[in-house]
C-alpha positions in Angstrom: 24.4 -17.5 -80.3 25.9 -15.4 -83.0 29.6 -14.6 -83.5 29.2 -11.0 -82.2 27.7 -12.1 -78.9 30.5 -14.6 -78.3 33.2 -12.0 -78.9 35.3 -11.5 -75.7 34.8 -8.1 -74.1 38.5 -7.5 -73.9 38.8 -7.4 -77.8 37.0 -4.1 -78.0 33.7 -2.5 -77.4 30.6 -4.7 -77.6 28.9 -4.8 -80.9 26.2 -2.2 -81.3 23.6 -2.7 -83.9 23.3 0.3 -86.2 20.3 2.5 -85.9 18.1 3.0 -88.9 17.4 6.7 -89.6 14.2 6.6 -91.7 14.9 10.1 -93.3 18.4 9.2 -94.5 17.4 5.7 -95.5 14.7 7.1 -97.7 17.1 9.7 -99.2 19.6 6.9 -99.9 16.9 4.7 -101.5 15.9 7.6 -103.8 19.5 8.2 -104.9 20.0 4.5 -105.6 16.8 4.5 -107.8 18.1 7.6 -109.7 21.5 5.9 -110.2 20.4 2.3 -110.9 17.2 2.8 -112.9 17.8 6.2 -114.4 14.7 7.3 -112.5 13.8 10.9 -111.9 13.8 12.1 -108.3 10.5 14.0 -108.9 8.9 10.7 -109.8 10.6 8.5 -107.3 10.4 10.7 -104.2 6.6 11.3 -103.8 5.6 7.6 -103.5 8.5 7.0 -101.1 7.4 9.9 -98.9 3.8 8.8 -99.1 4.7 5.3 -98.0 6.8 6.6 -95.1 3.9 8.8 -93.9 1.5 5.9 -94.1 3.9 3.8 -91.9 4.0 6.6 -89.4 7.8 7.1 -89.9 7.6 10.6 -91.1 6.1 14.0 -90.2 6.2 17.2 -92.2 9.7 18.1 -91.0 11.1 14.7 -91.9 9.6 14.9 -95.4 11.2 18.3 -95.9 14.6 17.1 -94.7 14.5 14.0 -96.9 13.5 16.1 -99.9 16.3 18.6 -99.3 18.9 15.8 -98.9 17.8 14.2 -102.2 17.5 17.3 -104.4 20.4 19.1 -102.7 22.7 16.1 -103.3 21.7 15.8 -106.9 22.0 19.5 -107.7 25.5 19.7 -106.1 26.8 16.3 -107.3 29.5 17.8 -109.5 30.9 20.0 -106.7 30.7 17.2 -104.1 32.4 14.8 -106.6 35.3 17.2 -106.8 35.5 17.5 -103.0 35.2 13.7 -102.4 37.8 13.1 -105.1 40.3 15.2 -103.2 39.7 13.1 -100.0 40.0 9.6 -101.4 43.1 7.7 -102.7 41.5 6.3 -105.8 39.6 7.6 -108.9 35.9 8.1 -108.1 34.9 5.6 -110.8 36.6 2.9 -108.6 34.4 3.8 -105.6 31.3 1.6 -105.4 28.2 3.7 -106.4 26.3 2.9 -103.1 29.4 4.1 -101.1 29.6 7.2 -103.3 25.9 7.9 -102.6 26.4 7.8 -98.9 29.5 10.0 -99.2 27.5 12.5 -101.3 24.7 12.6 -98.8 27.2 13.2 -96.1 29.0 15.9 -98.1 25.7 17.7 -98.6 24.9 17.7 -94.9 28.3 19.0 -94.1 28.7 21.6 -96.9 25.1 22.4 -98.0 23.0 22.4 -94.8 23.0 23.8 -91.3 23.3 20.4 -89.7 26.2 20.4 -87.2 29.3 18.7 -88.5 29.4 16.0 -85.8 25.8 15.1 -86.4 26.2 15.0 -90.2 29.2 12.7 -89.9 27.6 10.5 -87.2 24.3 10.1 -89.1 26.1 9.3 -92.3 28.3 6.7 -90.7 25.2 5.1 -89.1 23.6 5.0 -92.6 26.7 3.4 -94.0 26.7 0.7 -91.3 23.1 -0.1 -92.2 23.4 -0.2 -96.0 27.1 -0.9 -96.5 28.4 -2.8 -93.5 30.8 -1.9 -90.8 33.9 -2.2 -92.9 32.9 0.3 -95.5 31.4 2.5 -92.8 34.9 3.1 -91.6 36.0 4.3 -95.0 32.9 6.7 -95.0 33.9 8.0 -91.6 37.5 8.7 -92.6 36.4 10.5 -95.8 33.7 12.6 -94.2 36.1 13.7 -91.4 38.4 15.0 -94.1 35.5 16.9 -95.8 34.5 18.4 -92.4 37.8 20.2 -92.2 36.6 22.9 -94.5 33.4 24.7 -95.3 32.1 24.9 -98.9 33.9 28.1 -99.8 37.1 26.7 -98.4 36.8 23.5 -100.5 35.9 25.5 -103.7 39.2 27.5 -103.2 41.0 24.2 -103.2 39.2 22.2 -105.9 38.0 24.7 -108.5 40.5 26.1 -111.0 40.8 29.9 -111.0 38.3 31.7 -113.1 41.0 33.5 -115.1 42.7 30.2 -116.0 39.6 28.3 -117.1 36.3 30.2 -116.8 34.1 27.3 -117.9 35.7 24.7 -115.7 35.7 27.1 -112.7 31.9 27.7 -113.2 31.3 24.0 -113.7 32.9 23.0 -110.4 31.6 26.0 -108.3 28.0 25.7 -109.7 27.9 22.0 -110.2 27.1 21.7 -113.9 28.9 19.7 -116.6 31.4 21.9 -118.5 29.6 21.4 -121.8 26.3 22.5 -120.3 28.0 25.7 -118.9 29.4 26.4 -122.3 26.0 25.8 -124.1 24.0 28.0 -121.6 26.6 30.7 -121.8 26.4 30.7 -125.6 22.6 30.9 -125.5 22.5 33.6 -122.8 25.4 35.8 -124.1 26.9 38.5 -122.0 29.6 38.3 -119.3 30.3 36.4 -116.1 27.5 37.9 -113.9 24.6 36.6 -116.1 25.9 33.1 -116.4 26.6 32.8 -112.7 23.1 34.1 -111.9 21.6 31.5 -114.3 23.7 28.6 -112.8 22.8 29.7 -109.3 19.1 29.8 -110.2 19.4 26.2 -111.6 20.5 25.1 -108.1 17.7 26.7 -106.2 14.5 24.9 -105.3 11.8 26.0 -107.8 8.4 27.2 -106.6 5.4 25.0 -107.1 3.1 26.8 -109.6 -0.5 25.9 -110.3 -2.5 26.7 -113.4 -6.2 27.5 -113.2 -7.4 25.8 -116.3 -9.5 28.2 -118.5 -13.2 27.6 -118.3 -12.8 25.2 -115.3 -11.2 27.4 -112.6 -9.7 30.8 -112.0 -6.6 32.0 -110.2 -9.0 34.0 -107.9 -10.8 30.8 -106.9 -7.5 29.1 -106.0 -6.2 32.1 -104.1 -9.5 32.3 -102.2 -9.3 28.7 -101.2 -5.6 28.7 -100.3 -5.4 32.1 -98.5 -2.7 34.8 -98.6 -0.5 32.9 -96.3 -0.3 29.8 -98.5 -0.2 31.2 -102.1 0.5 34.2 -104.2 -0.6 35.2 -107.7 1.7 34.3 -110.6 4.2 36.9 -111.8 3.1 36.9 -115.4 0.3 34.5 -116.3 -3.2 35.5 -115.2 -3.9 31.8 -114.7 -0.9 31.1 -112.4 -0.8 30.7 -108.6 2.4 30.2 -106.7 2.3 28.0 -103.6 4.2 28.9 -100.5 7.0 26.5 -99.4 5.6 23.2 -98.3 2.3 23.6 -100.1 0.8 20.3 -101.3 -1.0 20.5 -104.6 -2.7 17.1 -104.1 -4.6 18.5 -101.1 -6.4 21.1 -103.2 -9.8 20.1 -104.5 -9.5 21.9 -107.8 -6.3 19.9 -108.5 -7.8 16.6 -107.5 -10.8 17.3 -109.8 -8.6 18.3 -112.7 -9.8 21.9 -112.9 -6.3 23.0 -112.0 -2.9 21.5 -112.3 0.8 21.9 -111.6 2.4 23.8 -114.5 5.4 26.1 -114.6 4.6 29.7 -115.5 6.8 29.6 -118.5 4.9 26.7 -119.9 1.6 28.7 -119.4 3.1 31.7 -121.1 4.0 29.7 -124.2 0.5 28.4 -124.6 -1.0 31.8 -124.0 1.2 33.4 -126.6 0.2 31.0 -129.3 -3.5 31.4 -128.4 -3.2 35.2 -128.6 -1.1 35.4 -131.7 -2.8 37.5 -134.5 -4.4 35.4 -137.3 -5.5 36.2 -140.8 -8.9 34.5 -141.3 -10.8 31.9 -139.2 -9.9 30.6 -135.8 -11.7 27.3 -135.4 -9.2 24.4 -135.4 -6.2 24.1 -133.1 -3.5 21.4 -132.8 -1.2 20.5 -130.0 1.2 18.2 -131.9 3.3 16.9 -129.0 0.7 17.1 -126.3 2.0 14.7 -123.5 1.6 14.9 -120.6 -1.2 17.4 -121.2 -0.5 20.6 -119.3 -0.4 22.9 -122.3 -3.1 20.9 -124.1 -5.5 21.4 -121.2 -4.8 25.2 -121.2 -5.2 25.4 -125.0 -8.4 23.3 -124.9 -10.0 25.7 -122.4 -8.9 28.8 -124.4 -10.2 27.3 -127.6 -13.6 26.5 -126.1 -14.0 30.1 -125.1 -13.8 31.1 -128.8 -15.8 28.2 -130.2 -12.7 26.5 -131.5 -11.8 22.8 -131.2 -8.4 21.4 -130.1 -6.9 18.2 -131.4 -4.2 16.9 -129.0 -1.8 14.4 -130.5 0.8 12.4 -128.6 2.9 9.5 -130.0 3.1 7.4 -126.9 -0.2 5.8 -126.0 0.3 6.0 -122.2 1.2 9.7 -122.5 -1.9 10.1 -124.7 -3.8 8.7 -121.8 -2.4 11.4 -119.5 -3.5 14.0 -122.0 -7.0 12.6 -122.1 -7.1 12.7 -118.3 -5.9 16.3 -118.2 -8.6 17.4 -120.8 -11.4 15.5 -119.2 -14.1 18.0 -118.1 -13.1 20.6 -120.6 -16.1 22.9 -121.3 -15.8 22.6 -125.1 -15.2 19.8 -127.7 -11.8 18.3 -128.1 -10.1 15.2 -129.4 -7.1 13.2 -128.2 -5.2 10.8 -130.6 -2.2 8.7 -130.3 -0.2 9.5 -133.4 3.3 10.0 -134.7 3.7 13.7 -135.3 6.2 13.1 -138.1 3.6 11.0 -139.9 0.4 12.7 -139.0 -3.1 11.2 -139.8 -4.6 14.6 -140.5 -4.5 16.5 -143.8 -2.2 19.4 -144.6 -3.5 22.9 -144.0 -6.1 21.8 -141.5 -5.4 24.0 -138.6 -5.4 27.7 -137.7 -3.1 27.4 -134.7 -0.5 24.7 -134.1 1.7 24.2 -131.0 4.7 21.9 -131.4 6.5 21.6 -128.0 9.2 19.2 -129.2 11.2 16.6 -127.3 14.6 18.1 -126.3 17.5 17.7 -123.8 15.5 19.5 -121.1 18.3 21.8 -120.2 15.8 24.5 -119.4 14.3 22.5 -116.5 17.4 21.6 -114.5 15.9 23.2 -111.4 13.2 20.5 -111.4 15.2 17.6 -112.7 18.7 18.1 -111.4 19.8 14.6 -112.4 19.3 15.4 -116.0 22.4 17.6 -116.2 24.5 14.5 -115.4 22.7 12.2 -117.8 22.7 14.3 -120.9 25.7 14.2 -123.3 26.5 16.6 -126.1 25.8 13.9 -128.7 22.2 13.7 -127.4 21.7 16.9 -129.5 22.4 14.9 -132.7 19.7 12.4 -131.7 17.0 15.1 -131.2 17.9 17.2 -134.2 16.1 15.2 -137.0 13.0 14.7 -134.8 12.8 18.4 -133.9 13.1 19.5 -137.6 10.6 16.8 -138.6 8.0 17.9 -136.1 8.4 21.6 -137.0 8.0 20.5 -140.7 4.8 18.8 -139.8 3.5 21.8 -137.9 4.2 24.1 -140.9 2.5 21.6 -143.3 -0.5 21.3 -140.9 -1.3 25.0 -140.6 -3.3 26.8 -143.2 -2.0 29.9 -145.0 -2.4 32.8 -142.6 -2.3 30.5 -139.6 0.4 30.4 -136.9 2.8 27.8 -135.6 4.4 27.9 -132.2 7.7 26.0 -132.0 8.6 25.5 -128.3 11.3 23.7 -126.3 12.2 23.4 -122.7 15.9 23.9 -123.6 17.7 27.1 -124.4 20.5 25.3 -126.3 20.9 27.2 -129.6 21.1 23.9 -131.5 17.5 23.1 -130.3 16.0 26.6 -130.7 17.2 29.1 -133.3 19.1 26.6 -135.4 16.0 24.5 -135.9 13.8 27.4 -136.7 16.4 29.0 -139.1 16.8 25.7 -141.0 13.1 25.2 -141.5 12.5 28.8 -142.6 15.2 28.3 -145.2 13.5 25.2 -146.4 10.1 27.0 -146.7 11.6 30.0 -148.4 9.1 32.8 -148.6 6.1 30.7 -147.5 6.7 31.2 -143.8 7.8 34.2 -141.7 8.8 34.8 -138.1 6.4 36.9 -135.9 7.6 39.1 -133.1 6.5 37.0 -130.1 7.5 39.6 -127.4 4.3 41.6 -127.4 2.4 38.4 -126.6 4.3 38.2 -123.2 2.8 41.3 -121.7 4.6 42.7 -118.6 7.4 40.2 -118.9 10.8 42.0 -118.9 14.2 41.2 -120.5 12.9 39.4 -123.6 15.9 40.3 -125.7 16.0 41.4 -129.3 13.4 39.0 -130.6 11.5 38.1 -132.6 11.6 34.8 -130.7 11.4 34.6 -126.9 13.7 32.9 -124.5 12.7 32.8 -120.8 15.2 32.3 -118.0 15.1 31.0 -114.4 17.2 33.9 -113.1 15.4 36.6 -115.0 11.8 35.4 -115.0 11.5 32.8 -112.3 10.4 30.2 -114.9 11.9 27.2 -116.6 14.0 28.2 -119.6 11.2 27.9 -122.2 11.8 29.0 -125.8 9.1 30.0 -128.3 9.2 31.0 -131.9 6.0 32.0 -133.7 5.9 31.4 -137.4 3.1 32.5 -139.8 2.4 30.4 -142.9 2.3 32.9 -145.8 1.9 30.7 -148.8 
């Protein structure tokens, strides 16, 4: 007989074993993986959901709720931290991380969903009893009851400094971005308050799932025909893009399972198309993707190259990522080659290629919609770590292209230190032997492309990740 069963009735209510809620348990497990292992939610969550479905714990609505709890909590972490901090009597760094995860999940249910307050508090306290124990569950209960006293707007009035006193800190709290990221995005975007608020709001929205019909292997028309009007729409800008309706499952589509189509943001598609369509002087037979992992752009380029009788060499430093590239290119209608090689010390000869794409490693600040946890992991000094690599890879690209050929320098970050600063530095080094091309005409139909000659895409203006592209022609 355990201690709880021996407890006299008159001391209080009989002990009630906490109920396990599979949805909130899964969301908690995902957040712990993100925190403890620096995992990414978009990699952790799918196998957890798949396992729950196989066990019979989940249906479609459960999966949708678990996904919303995980991503919503991560996106709004900065805001919820400010609210929770106002409701506890100690610095947040002194609150155990698992407790903070339960509190954040509860805060999101209270402030970011339509779940009734009493249900949000009750479910969160039950979760705390399961994963933390009864003692800390009481702490969770007390904090969440304080949070439930105001809605999100009410809390923002209390915890966010006035815009006129500190614009960047106000936006950081209201839109849940680190202050330095707000500052960097604002510098890159330019303009006044409306534009930056639109961008930060777009970062906190769930992005559409966009498919690419890989050239020579599938078409957007084929995908739309299979999916039907109720399940998919054409892309906004790319002729190869198809946008899935909410809840669409790419893995259920035959063309995706067969590798003839894939999941790829439309901005990424546009970058590959722009390089492929850039005007050349001379032959057009040899193409290079110098940072090819995990293979989305390479698969697109390989198909486009095959249509012209050209050959793509896809290079990726990490062998396991090179394997992903090979998988993405398998079945391409024309010849191609995949190599595992360091792009800063390439195994090919200078002047070999007619077109070169160099989509360099970066902070990823352009994809915060998809990887919301990245905004909390990145630090300003990360830029110093990427800078030499980005310049080295662009130097390789310019050395690898022949005279008259074109290099595309791309990043999934709009930070000026990763975009124009890199391009400007390398153009100075190459003197008159390289020149910028106007990339804007190679994005037909896409509005709001700025003054050029480079192109910066934006989530709030184009519905894409914040991809950057500069096109450079080698002139000597």
